[in-house]
LUMTOR-62600 format. One record per residue (C-alpha): residue number from 1; residue in three letters; x, y, z. Coordinates in Angstrom, 2 decimals, always signed. Layout:
<rs>
+-----+---------+---------+---------+---------+
: num : residuo :      px :      py :      pz :
+-----+---------+---------+---------+---------+
: NUM :     ALA :       X :       Y :       Z :
...
+-----+---------+---------+---------+---------+
</rs>
This chain:
<rs>
+-----+---------+---------+---------+---------+
: num : residuo :      px :      py :      pz :
+-----+---------+---------+---------+---------+
:   1 :     MET :   +0.06 :   -0.08 :   -0.06 :
:   2 :     HIS :   +1.54 :   +3.35 :   -1.10 :
:   3 :     SER :   +1.43 :   +5.99 :   +1.91 :
:   4 :     THR :   +1.63 :   +9.50 :   +1.22 :
:   5 :     SER :   +4.06 :  +12.05 :   +2.80 :
:   6 :     LEU :   +3.32 :  +14.80 :   +5.19 :
:   7 :     TRP :   +4.06 :  +17.17 :   +2.59 :
:   8 :     GLN :   +1.39 :  +15.63 :   +0.24 :
:   9 :     GLN :   -1.07 :  +15.58 :   +2.94 :
:  10 :     MET :   -0.63 :  +19.08 :   +3.32 :
:  11 :     PRO :   -3.11 :  +21.11 :   +1.87 :
:  12 :     SER :   -2.31 :  +23.46 :   -0.81 :
:  13 :     SER :   -2.23 :  +26.81 :   +1.46 :
:  14 :     GLY :   +0.14 :  +25.19 :   +4.14 :
:  15 :     ARG :   +2.56 :  +24.16 :   +1.39 :
:  16 :     ALA :   +2.38 :  +27.94 :   -0.01 :
:  17 :     PHE :   +3.01 :  +29.36 :   +3.43 :
:  18 :     VAL :   +6.21 :  +26.83 :   +4.24 :
:  19 :     ARG :   +7.54 :  +28.24 :   +0.92 :
:  20 :     PHE :   +7.16 :  +31.83 :   +1.62 :
:  21 :     TRP :   +8.62 :  +31.86 :   +5.08 :
:  22 :     GLY :  +11.74 :  +29.20 :   +4.20 :
:  23 :     GLY :  +12.38 :  +31.63 :   +1.30 :
:  24 :     THR :  +12.35 :  +34.23 :   +3.52 :
:  25 :     ALA :  +14.66 :  +32.65 :   +6.04 :
:  26 :     ALA :  +17.36 :  +31.64 :   +3.42 :
:  27 :     ALA :  +17.03 :  +34.98 :   +1.94 :
:  28 :     ALA :  +17.99 :  +36.61 :   +5.21 :
:  29 :     GLY :  +20.61 :  +33.99 :   +6.12 :
:  30 :     VAL :  +22.62 :  +34.90 :   +2.78 :
:  31 :     LEU :  +22.22 :  +38.52 :   +3.22 :
:  32 :     ALA :  +23.64 :  +37.92 :   +6.69 :
:  33 :     ILE :  +26.64 :  +36.24 :   +5.60 :
:  34 :     ALA :  +27.26 :  +38.87 :   +2.74 :
:  35 :     LEU :  +27.28 :  +41.47 :   +5.15 :
:  36 :     GLN :  +29.42 :  +40.03 :   +7.44 :
:  37 :     VAL :  +31.77 :  +39.55 :   +4.89 :
:  38 :     MET :  +31.70 :  +42.87 :   +3.68 :
:  39 :     GLY :  +32.29 :  +44.69 :   +7.01 :
:  40 :     PRO :  +31.74 :  +48.31 :   +7.93 :
:  41 :     PRO :  +31.11 :  +50.85 :   +5.09 :
:  42 :     ARG :  +34.44 :  +52.07 :   +4.17 :
:  43 :     GLY :  +35.33 :  +55.70 :   +5.97 :
:  44 :     GLU :  +33.04 :  +55.17 :   +9.08 :
:  45 :     VAL :  +35.94 :  +53.77 :  +11.10 :
:  46 :     ALA :  +35.13 :  +54.78 :  +14.85 :
:  47 :     GLY :  +37.59 :  +57.40 :  +16.08 :
:  48 :     GLN :  +38.36 :  +58.77 :  +12.47 :
:  49 :     ASP :  +38.27 :  +62.58 :  +11.69 :
:  50 :     ILE :  +37.26 :  +64.09 :  +15.53 :
:  51 :     ASP :  +36.31 :  +67.80 :  +14.79 :
:  52 :     VAL :  +34.51 :  +68.25 :  +18.07 :
:  53 :     PRO :  +34.00 :  +72.32 :  +18.23 :
:  54 :     SER :  +34.83 :  +74.45 :  +21.29 :
:  55 :     GLY :  +33.13 :  +77.39 :  +22.86 :
:  56 :     ASP :  +36.35 :  +78.85 :  +24.29 :
:  57 :     ALA :  +37.76 :  +80.23 :  +20.84 :
:  58 :     GLY :  +34.88 :  +82.34 :  +20.10 :
:  59 :     ALA :  +31.84 :  +81.81 :  +17.56 :
:  60 :     ALA :  +33.88 :  +81.65 :  +14.43 :
:  61 :     GLN :  +35.72 :  +78.73 :  +15.78 :
:  62 :     VAL :  +32.60 :  +77.39 :  +16.92 :
:  63 :     ALA :  +31.32 :  +77.21 :  +13.55 :
:  64 :     LYS :  +34.41 :  +76.14 :  +11.87 :
:  65 :     THR :  +34.19 :  +72.23 :  +10.94 :
:  66 :     ASP :  +36.86 :  +71.84 :   +8.25 :
:  67 :     ILE :  +39.85 :  +73.23 :   +6.59 :
:  68 :     PRO :  +39.39 :  +75.63 :   +3.71 :
:  69 :     PRO :  +41.76 :  +75.04 :   +0.28 :
:  70 :     PRO :  +44.29 :  +77.76 :   +0.15 :
:  71 :     GLN :  +42.22 :  +81.36 :   +0.13 :
:  72 :     VAL :  +43.16 :  +84.23 :   -2.42 :
:  73 :     ASP :  +44.19 :  +86.89 :   +0.29 :
:  74 :     LEU :  +46.41 :  +84.73 :   +1.98 :
:  75 :     LEU :  +48.89 :  +84.49 :   -0.82 :
:  76 :     GLU :  +51.03 :  +86.96 :   -2.62 :
:  77 :     ARG :  +49.98 :  +88.01 :   -6.27 :
:  78 :     LYS :  +53.16 :  +86.09 :   -7.83 :
:  79 :     ALA :  +54.19 :  +82.58 :   -7.66 :
:  80 :     GLY :  +57.56 :  +81.89 :   -5.36 :
:  81 :     ALA :  +60.61 :  +79.85 :   -6.67 :
:  82 :     ASN :  +59.12 :  +76.36 :   -6.03 :
:  83 :     GLY :  +56.14 :  +77.21 :   -7.89 :
:  84 :     TYR :  +53.13 :  +78.49 :   -4.98 :
:  85 :     ALA :  +52.76 :  +81.92 :   -3.99 :
:  86 :     LEU :  +54.25 :  +82.80 :   -0.41 :
:  87 :     PRO :  +51.75 :  +83.41 :   +2.42 :
:  88 :     GLN :  +50.81 :  +86.38 :   +3.59 :
:  89 :     ARG :  +48.35 :  +88.13 :   +5.90 :
:  90 :     GLY :  +45.10 :  +88.85 :   +5.02 :
:  91 :     ALA :  +42.35 :  +91.33 :   +5.22 :
:  92 :     ASN :  +40.52 :  +91.83 :   +8.76 :
:  93 :     GLY :  +43.58 :  +90.16 :  +10.67 :
:  94 :     ARG :  +43.16 :  +86.63 :   +8.73 :
:  95 :     VAL :  +46.11 :  +84.85 :   +8.96 :
:  96 :     ALA :  +47.10 :  +81.43 :   +8.00 :
:  97 :     ARG :  +47.96 :  +79.96 :  +11.34 :
:  98 :     GLN :  +43.96 :  +80.26 :  +12.32 :
:  99 :     VAL :  +42.26 :  +79.95 :   +9.10 :
: 100 :     TYR :  +44.10 :  +76.55 :   +8.09 :
: 101 :     ALA :  +44.00 :  +75.04 :  +11.57 :
: 102 :     ALA :  +42.19 :  +71.93 :  +12.49 :
: 103 :     PRO :  +38.75 :  +72.58 :  +13.79 :
: 104 :     VAL :  +39.02 :  +73.37 :  +17.42 :
: 105 :     VAL :  +38.22 :  +70.06 :  +19.98 :
: 106 :     ASP :  +36.04 :  +70.73 :  +23.31 :
: 107 :     VAL :  +38.55 :  +70.22 :  +25.73 :
: 108 :     PRO :  +36.25 :  +69.43 :  +29.38 :
: 109 :     ALA :  +37.48 :  +71.53 :  +32.54 :
: 110 :     GLY :  +40.15 :  +69.97 :  +34.19 :
: 111 :     THR :  +41.03 :  +67.99 :  +31.66 :
: 112 :     ALA :  +45.27 :  +68.23 :  +30.46 :
: 113 :     GLN :  +45.75 :  +68.61 :  +26.50 :
: 114 :     VAL :  +48.17 :  +67.06 :  +24.35 :
: 115 :     ALA :  +49.12 :  +67.91 :  +20.59 :
: 116 :     LEU :  +50.99 :  +65.68 :  +18.39 :
: 117 :     LEU :  +52.58 :  +66.56 :  +15.34 :
: 118 :     ILE :  +54.11 :  +63.78 :  +12.55 :
: 119 :     ASP :  +56.96 :  +64.49 :  +10.20 :
: 120 :     GLY :  +57.90 :  +62.82 :   +7.26 :
: 121 :     VAL :  +54.25 :  +62.64 :   +6.01 :
: 122 :     GLY :  +54.19 :  +62.03 :   +2.17 :
: 123 :     GLU :  +57.33 :  +59.83 :   +2.04 :
: 124 :     SER :  +55.91 :  +57.11 :   +1.57 :
: 125 :     GLN :  +52.45 :  +57.02 :   -0.38 :
: 126 :     ALA :  +50.93 :  +53.55 :   +1.55 :
: 127 :     LEU :  +51.63 :  +54.79 :   +4.93 :
: 128 :     THR :  +50.76 :  +58.06 :   +4.32 :
: 129 :     GLN :  +47.14 :  +57.15 :   +3.29 :
: 130 :     GLU :  +47.00 :  +54.71 :   +6.27 :
: 131 :     ALA :  +48.08 :  +57.54 :   +8.58 :
: 132 :     MET :  +45.43 :  +60.27 :   +7.37 :
: 133 :     THR :  +42.74 :  +57.63 :   +7.36 :
: 134 :     SER :  +43.05 :  +55.82 :  +10.44 :
: 135 :     LEU :  +44.21 :  +58.73 :  +12.61 :
: 136 :     PRO :  +41.94 :  +61.52 :  +14.25 :
: 137 :     GLY :  +42.11 :  +64.52 :  +12.75 :
: 138 :     PRO :  +43.64 :  +66.39 :  +15.62 :
: 139 :     VAL :  +47.03 :  +64.84 :  +14.96 :
: 140 :     SER :  +49.17 :  +67.21 :  +13.20 :
: 141 :     LEU :  +51.20 :  +66.78 :  +10.17 :
: 142 :     ALA :  +54.47 :  +67.97 :   +8.54 :
: 143 :     ILE :  +55.23 :  +67.98 :   +4.96 :
: 144 :     SER :  +58.52 :  +68.31 :   +3.40 :
: 145 :     PRO :  +58.83 :  +70.88 :   +0.27 :
: 146 :     TYR :  +60.72 :  +67.71 :   -1.37 :
: 147 :     VAL :  +57.68 :  +65.55 :   -1.26 :
: 148 :     SER :  +55.82 :  +64.66 :   -4.98 :
: 149 :     GLY :  +52.08 :  +65.12 :   -5.38 :
: 150 :     VAL :  +51.59 :  +67.81 :   -2.88 :
: 151 :     GLU :  +48.35 :  +69.03 :   -3.72 :
: 152 :     ASP :  +46.74 :  +65.79 :   -3.57 :
: 153 :     LEU :  +48.84 :  +65.26 :   -0.08 :
: 154 :     MET :  +47.08 :  +68.61 :   +1.09 :
: 155 :     GLN :  +43.76 :  +67.77 :   -0.40 :
: 156 :     GLN :  +43.77 :  +64.71 :   +1.48 :
: 157 :     ALA :  +44.90 :  +66.05 :   +4.97 :
: 158 :     ARG :  +42.55 :  +68.65 :   +4.51 :
: 159 :     ASP :  +39.59 :  +65.85 :   +3.75 :
: 160 :     HIS :  +40.49 :  +64.35 :   +7.12 :
: 161 :     LYS :  +40.67 :  +67.38 :   +8.87 :
: 162 :     HIS :  +44.39 :  +67.43 :   +9.47 :
: 163 :     GLU :  +46.33 :  +70.80 :  +10.05 :
: 164 :     THR :  +49.54 :  +70.75 :   +8.38 :
: 165 :     LEU :  +53.00 :  +72.50 :   +8.86 :
: 166 :     LEU :  +55.85 :  +72.93 :   +6.35 :
: 167 :     SER :  +58.79 :  +70.97 :   +7.62 :
: 168 :     LEU :  +61.98 :  +73.16 :   +6.94 :
: 169 :     PRO :  +65.08 :  +71.53 :   +5.93 :
: 170 :     MET :  +68.31 :  +72.58 :   +8.02 :
: 171 :     GLN :  +71.83 :  +70.93 :   +7.69 :
: 172 :     ASP :  +72.38 :  +69.18 :  +10.71 :
: 173 :     GLY :  +75.84 :  +68.10 :  +12.17 :
: 174 :     LYS :  +79.16 :  +69.25 :  +10.27 :
: 175 :     ALA :  +76.79 :  +70.22 :   +7.34 :
: 176 :     GLY :  +75.87 :  +73.04 :   +9.60 :
: 177 :     THR :  +79.03 :  +74.56 :   +9.93 :
: 178 :     ASP :  +81.17 :  +72.76 :   +7.07 :
: 179 :     PRO :  +80.66 :  +73.72 :   +3.40 :
: 180 :     LYS :  +82.04 :  +70.84 :   +2.37 :
: 181 :     ALA :  +80.10 :  +68.48 :   +4.82 :
: 182 :     PRO :  +77.48 :  +66.59 :   +2.86 :
: 183 :     SER :  +74.16 :  +67.58 :   +3.87 :
: 184 :     ASN :  +71.12 :  +65.12 :   +4.48 :
: 185 :     ALA :  +68.57 :  +67.72 :   +4.06 :
: 186 :     GLY :  +68.55 :  +68.74 :   +0.19 :
: 187 :     PRO :  +70.14 :  +71.22 :   -1.51 :
: 188 :     ASN :  +67.85 :  +73.76 :   -0.27 :
: 189 :     ALA :  +68.54 :  +73.32 :   +3.28 :
: 190 :     LEU :  +69.20 :  +76.04 :   +5.47 :
: 191 :     GLY :  +72.59 :  +76.09 :   +7.86 :
: 192 :     ALA :  +75.00 :  +78.22 :   +9.47 :
: 193 :     SER :  +77.83 :  +77.83 :   +6.58 :
: 194 :     LEU :  +75.29 :  +79.68 :   +4.34 :
: 195 :     SER :  +74.84 :  +83.64 :   +3.99 :
: 196 :     ALA :  +72.23 :  +85.26 :   +5.55 :
: 197 :     SER :  +70.63 :  +86.18 :   +1.96 :
: 198 :     GLN :  +71.16 :  +82.17 :   +0.76 :
: 199 :     ASN :  +69.18 :  +81.06 :   +3.98 :
: 200 :     MET :  +66.41 :  +83.28 :   +3.32 :
: 201 :     GLN :  +66.13 :  +82.34 :   -0.14 :
: 202 :     ASN :  +66.47 :  +79.01 :   +1.04 :
: 203 :     TYR :  +63.61 :  +79.44 :   +3.36 :
: 204 :     GLN :  +61.11 :  +81.38 :   +0.65 :
: 205 :     TRP :  +61.88 :  +78.67 :   -1.69 :
: 206 :     ALA :  +60.55 :  +75.87 :   +0.90 :
: 207 :     LEU :  +57.33 :  +78.29 :   +1.55 :
: 208 :     SER :  +56.57 :  +78.34 :   -1.99 :
: 209 :     SER :  +56.80 :  +74.45 :   -2.16 :
: 210 :     LEU :  +52.70 :  +74.14 :   -0.74 :
: 211 :     ALA :  +50.12 :  +76.33 :   +0.20 :
: 212 :     GLY :  +47.24 :  +76.02 :   +2.73 :
: 213 :     TYR :  +49.83 :  +75.18 :   +5.96 :
: 214 :     VAL :  +49.34 :  +76.58 :   +9.47 :
: 215 :     GLY :  +53.01 :  +77.10 :  +10.06 :
: 216 :     VAL :  +56.64 :  +75.71 :   +9.94 :
: 217 :     THR :  +58.67 :  +73.76 :  +11.61 :
: 218 :     ASN :  +62.30 :  +72.79 :  +12.11 :
: 219 :     ALA :  +61.29 :  +68.83 :  +12.24 :
: 220 :     PHE :  +62.27 :  +67.31 :   +9.21 :
: 221 :     SER :  +62.42 :  +63.56 :   +8.65 :
: 222 :     GLY :  +63.41 :  +63.05 :  +12.06 :
: 223 :     GLN :  +65.74 :  +65.56 :  +12.38 :
: 224 :     ASN :  +66.11 :  +69.14 :  +14.26 :
: 225 :     GLY :  +68.35 :  +71.32 :  +12.22 :
: 226 :     GLY :  +71.10 :  +71.30 :  +15.23 :
: 227 :     GLU :  +72.09 :  +74.40 :  +16.50 :
: 228 :     PHE :  +71.24 :  +77.12 :  +13.64 :
: 229 :     ALA :  +67.42 :  +77.07 :  +14.70 :
: 230 :     HIS :  +68.33 :  +78.40 :  +17.79 :
: 231 :     SER :  +70.90 :  +81.16 :  +16.63 :
: 232 :     ALA :  +70.61 :  +84.35 :  +15.89 :
: 233 :     ALA :  +71.19 :  +83.84 :  +12.25 :
: 234 :     PHE :  +67.51 :  +82.16 :  +12.37 :
: 235 :     THR :  +65.91 :  +85.33 :  +13.85 :
: 236 :     PRO :  +65.21 :  +87.13 :  +10.65 :
: 237 :     ILE :  +63.55 :  +83.78 :   +9.59 :
: 238 :     LEU :  +61.30 :  +83.85 :  +12.78 :
: 239 :     THR :  +60.01 :  +87.59 :  +12.24 :
: 240 :     ASP :  +59.44 :  +86.71 :   +8.75 :
: 241 :     MET :  +57.18 :  +83.81 :   +9.66 :
: 242 :     ASP :  +55.08 :  +86.12 :  +12.12 :
: 243 :     LYS :  +54.79 :  +88.87 :   +9.66 :
: 244 :     ARG :  +53.28 :  +85.91 :   +7.10 :
: 245 :     GLY :  +50.71 :  +84.83 :   +9.87 :
: 246 :     LEU :  +52.58 :  +81.69 :  +10.12 :
: 247 :     LEU :  +53.26 :  +79.71 :  +13.46 :
: 248 :     TYR :  +56.86 :  +78.22 :  +14.56 :
: 249 :     LEU :  +57.24 :  +74.76 :  +16.08 :
: 250 :     ASN :  +60.85 :  +74.42 :  +17.25 :
: 251 :     ALA :  +61.42 :  +70.33 :  +17.32 :
: 252 :     ASN :  +64.07 :  +70.20 :  +19.75 :
: 253 :     PRO :  +62.95 :  +69.64 :  +23.62 :
: 254 :     ALA :  +66.67 :  +70.60 :  +24.45 :
: 255 :     ALA :  +67.05 :  +74.25 :  +23.34 :
: 256 :     SER :  +64.59 :  +76.93 :  +23.61 :
: 257 :     ILE :  +64.04 :  +79.71 :  +21.06 :
: 258 :     GLN :  +63.41 :  +83.19 :  +21.42 :
: 259 :     GLY :  +60.31 :  +84.13 :  +19.37 :
: 260 :     GLY :  +56.92 :  +85.44 :  +20.14 :
: 261 :     PRO :  +53.47 :  +84.62 :  +21.08 :
: 262 :     THR :  +52.86 :  +82.34 :  +17.96 :
: 263 :     THR :  +55.97 :  +80.15 :  +18.44 :
: 264 :     ALA :  +56.43 :  +77.17 :  +20.62 :
: 265 :     THR :  +59.05 :  +74.24 :  +21.72 :
: 266 :     ALA :  +57.78 :  +70.62 :  +21.45 :
: 267 :     ASP :  +58.00 :  +68.81 :  +25.37 :
: 268 :     VAL :  +59.01 :  +65.54 :  +23.67 :
: 269 :     ALA :  +60.76 :  +64.51 :  +20.58 :
: 270 :     ILE :  +59.80 :  +60.84 :  +19.76 :
: 271 :     ASN :  +62.18 :  +59.07 :  +17.29 :
: 272 :     THR :  +60.57 :  +56.57 :  +15.23 :
: 273 :     ASP :  +63.91 :  +54.65 :  +14.14 :
: 274 :     THR :  +63.68 :  +52.46 :  +16.87 :
: 275 :     ASP :  +61.55 :  +49.43 :  +18.25 :
: 276 :     ILE :  +57.84 :  +49.48 :  +19.86 :
: 277 :     VAL :  +59.45 :  +49.33 :  +23.56 :
: 278 :     ASN :  +61.14 :  +52.91 :  +23.40 :
: 279 :     ILE :  +58.50 :  +54.21 :  +21.36 :
: 280 :     ASP :  +55.85 :  +53.43 :  +23.80 :
: 281 :     ILE :  +58.50 :  +54.84 :  +26.57 :
: 282 :     GLN :  +58.48 :  +58.21 :  +24.87 :
: 283 :     LEU :  +54.59 :  +58.47 :  +23.84 :
: 284 :     LEU :  +54.20 :  +57.60 :  +28.20 :
: 285 :     LYS :  +56.56 :  +60.64 :  +28.88 :
: 286 :     LEU :  +54.63 :  +62.95 :  +26.29 :
: 287 :     GLN :  +51.35 :  +61.70 :  +28.12 :
: 288 :     GLN :  +53.32 :  +62.28 :  +31.67 :
: 289 :     ALA :  +54.00 :  +65.68 :  +30.49 :
: 290 :     ALA :  +50.66 :  +66.76 :  +29.78 :
: 291 :     ARG :  +49.44 :  +65.65 :  +32.92 :
: 292 :     HIS :  +51.99 :  +67.68 :  +34.64 :
: 293 :     ASN :  +51.78 :  +70.60 :  +32.97 :
: 294 :     GLY :  +48.34 :  +70.61 :  +31.74 :
: 295 :     ARG :  +49.33 :  +70.83 :  +28.09 :
: 296 :     ALA :  +52.20 :  +69.53 :  +26.30 :
: 297 :     ILE :  +53.29 :  +69.34 :  +22.52 :
: 298 :     GLY :  +55.05 :  +66.13 :  +21.18 :
: 299 :     ILE :  +56.98 :  +65.50 :  +17.48 :
: 300 :     MET :  +57.17 :  +62.27 :  +16.12 :
: 301 :     GLY :  +59.28 :  +61.53 :  +13.16 :
: 302 :     PRO :  +59.83 :  +60.17 :  +10.45 :
: 303 :     LEU :  +56.42 :  +58.18 :   +9.75 :
: 304 :     ARG :  +57.14 :  +54.85 :  +10.11 :
: 305 :     PRO :  +54.96 :  +51.61 :  +10.43 :
: 306 :     VAL :  +55.52 :  +50.92 :  +13.85 :
: 307 :     ALA :  +54.97 :  +54.06 :  +15.11 :
: 308 :     LEU :  +51.75 :  +54.32 :  +13.36 :
: 309 :     ALA :  +50.74 :  +51.10 :  +15.19 :
: 310 :     CYS :  +51.82 :  +52.32 :  +18.66 :
: 311 :     LEU :  +50.10 :  +55.95 :  +17.84 :
: 312 :     ARG :  +46.55 :  +53.57 :  +16.84 :
: 313 :     ALA :  +46.75 :  +52.08 :  +20.20 :
: 314 :     TRP :  +47.86 :  +54.85 :  +22.55 :
: 315 :     ILE :  +45.40 :  +57.76 :  +21.13 :
: 316 :     PRO :  +42.03 :  +55.96 :  +22.26 :
: 317 :     HIS :  +43.98 :  +55.38 :  +25.70 :
: 318 :     LEU :  +44.14 :  +59.36 :  +26.58 :
: 319 :     LYS :  +40.60 :  +59.99 :  +27.29 :
: 320 :     ASP :  +40.79 :  +57.11 :  +30.24 :
: 321 :     VAL :  +43.60 :  +59.24 :  +31.94 :
: 322 :     GLY :  +41.92 :  +62.43 :  +31.43 :
: 323 :     ILE :  +43.92 :  +63.74 :  +28.46 :
: 324 :     THR :  +42.56 :  +65.55 :  +25.13 :
: 325 :     LEU :  +44.04 :  +65.19 :  +21.87 :
: 326 :     VAL :  +44.03 :  +68.70 :  +20.13 :
: 327 :     PRO :  +45.99 :  +70.25 :  +17.18 :
: 328 :     VAL :  +49.45 :  +72.10 :  +17.79 :
: 329 :     SER :  +47.40 :  +75.10 :  +16.39 :
: 330 :     MET :  +45.38 :  +75.11 :  +19.58 :
: 331 :     LEU :  +48.46 :  +74.93 :  +21.96 :
: 332 :     VAL :  +50.55 :  +77.12 :  +19.57 :
: 333 :     ALA :  +48.33 :  +79.90 :  +18.65 :
: 334 :     PRO :  +44.93 :  +79.58 :  +19.53 :
: 335 :     ALA :  +42.64 :  +81.92 :  +17.60 :
: 336 :     PRO :  +40.39 :  +84.85 :  +18.55 :
: 337 :     ALA :  +37.13 :  +85.11 :  +18.24 :
: 338 :     SER :  +36.51 :  +86.95 :  +14.92 :
: 339 :     ALA :  +39.76 :  +85.69 :  +13.18 :
: 340 :     VAL :  +38.63 :  +82.78 :  +10.77 :
: 341 :     ALA :  +35.32 :  +83.60 :   +9.63 :
: 342 :     PRO :  +35.51 :  +83.04 :   +5.98 :
: 343 :     SER :  +35.63 :  +86.00 :   +3.62 :
: 344 :     GLY :  +36.06 :  +86.19 :   -0.11 :
: 345 :     PRO :  +36.47 :  +83.45 :   -2.67 :
: 346 :     THR :  +37.77 :  +79.93 :   -0.80 :
: 347 :     LYS :  +39.96 :  +78.72 :   -3.68 :
: 348 :     PRO :  +42.55 :  +80.45 :   -5.80 :
: 349 :     SER :  +41.00 :  +82.40 :   -8.90 :
: 350 :     GLY :  +42.15 :  +81.20 :  -12.49 :
: 351 :     ASP :  +44.53 :  +84.25 :  -12.63 :
: 352 :     MET :  +46.41 :  +82.23 :  -10.12 :
: 353 :     HIS :  +46.60 :  +79.05 :  -11.34 :
: 354 :     VAL :  +49.86 :  +77.31 :  -11.34 :
: 355 :     HIS :  +51.12 :  +73.82 :  -12.91 :
: 356 :     LEU :  +54.21 :  +72.48 :  -10.91 :
: 357 :     SER :  +56.23 :  +69.37 :  -11.79 :
: 358 :     SER :  +56.59 :  +66.83 :   -8.79 :
: 359 :     PRO :  +59.63 :  +68.53 :   -6.57 :
: 360 :     ASN :  +62.68 :  +66.65 :   -7.11 :
: 361 :     TRP :  +66.36 :  +67.06 :   -5.63 :
: 362 :     ASN :  +68.20 :  +66.01 :   -8.52 :
: 363 :     ASN :  +65.78 :  +67.47 :  -11.40 :
: 364 :     LYS :  +64.68 :  +71.23 :  -11.88 :
: 365 :     ASN :  +60.96 :  +71.93 :  -11.81 :
: 366 :     SER :  +58.86 :  +72.53 :  -14.78 :
: 367 :     LEU :  +56.72 :  +75.75 :  -13.73 :
: 368 :     GLN :  +54.25 :  +76.98 :  -16.19 :
: 369 :     SER :  +52.25 :  +80.26 :  -13.94 :
: 370 :     GLY :  +49.72 :  +82.64 :  -15.04 :
: 371 :     PHE :  +50.46 :  +85.13 :  -12.74 :
+-----+---------+---------+---------+---------+
</rs>
């Protein structure tokens, strides 16, 4: 005798019900597996691009949520030696150290502040991309005048709310006093062996290598320029920086500078050409300096994979010990209430368009300017 199955005994409406919900469950399972494989959407990693405004810096800074591109009124009307117009003070007291600063970070009462500058950015494209996208916006970046693809580099920094400083190349060690000694800071480095006019020329060449930066530093691929950056011969250059509306950060904690209110000296210099243990020790030293003094500035360079890994582990820990990460500009040159409100065009107009080949130590730059 042939027996019928349970499925056959089920009425047609029951079989339709089972088919519908069975198919729905299967589709949900496939979707869940697909989402697990795909992971979270790109560019939405937790902790990326921190830009919490603060009321302490005034209404203009509160409203600031991004970093603008190079501003017409903050640039001279002619191209400099390396292609870009040199910075200048703008109308209504606007200055580069405030306009191009990263968004102000809210600092809770009683919380210490720490700022961090990474130099050597742009030397490795892959590592630079990882640093810009994985580190929070308040981490400031120092860029060498010798790097290639500087326009894309600056735009990427702005997109991720990282303010930038220009790394000023300086002869270090014997190269600073002996004209025959080789320089590891490139052919346009400043140094004690050069005349005042040559140093000013090299300095202005560096300033014209990029546009849209808040200031200058002597941190250059892990170097700090030796004694020249703290000598009387460097004073005219510091004076010129202030006239142009730039801040200056000295990368040598052991040597103070005789600068104005928009200059500062790093509290800790972290050498990245070492192992993870020593990098972590220096980060702890920076953390302790911030808690002891209420604020501290660290410089780390050059950019290395192990250093980036240390930073990504250290930064989230700061809030647990009562420290707020802020941009360098917040500690060196905080803006008054009305200094950063946008005015005029946000990008250089067509009569200021500049085409610049990638800077190279051994080749001349090709420059086509519409000034």
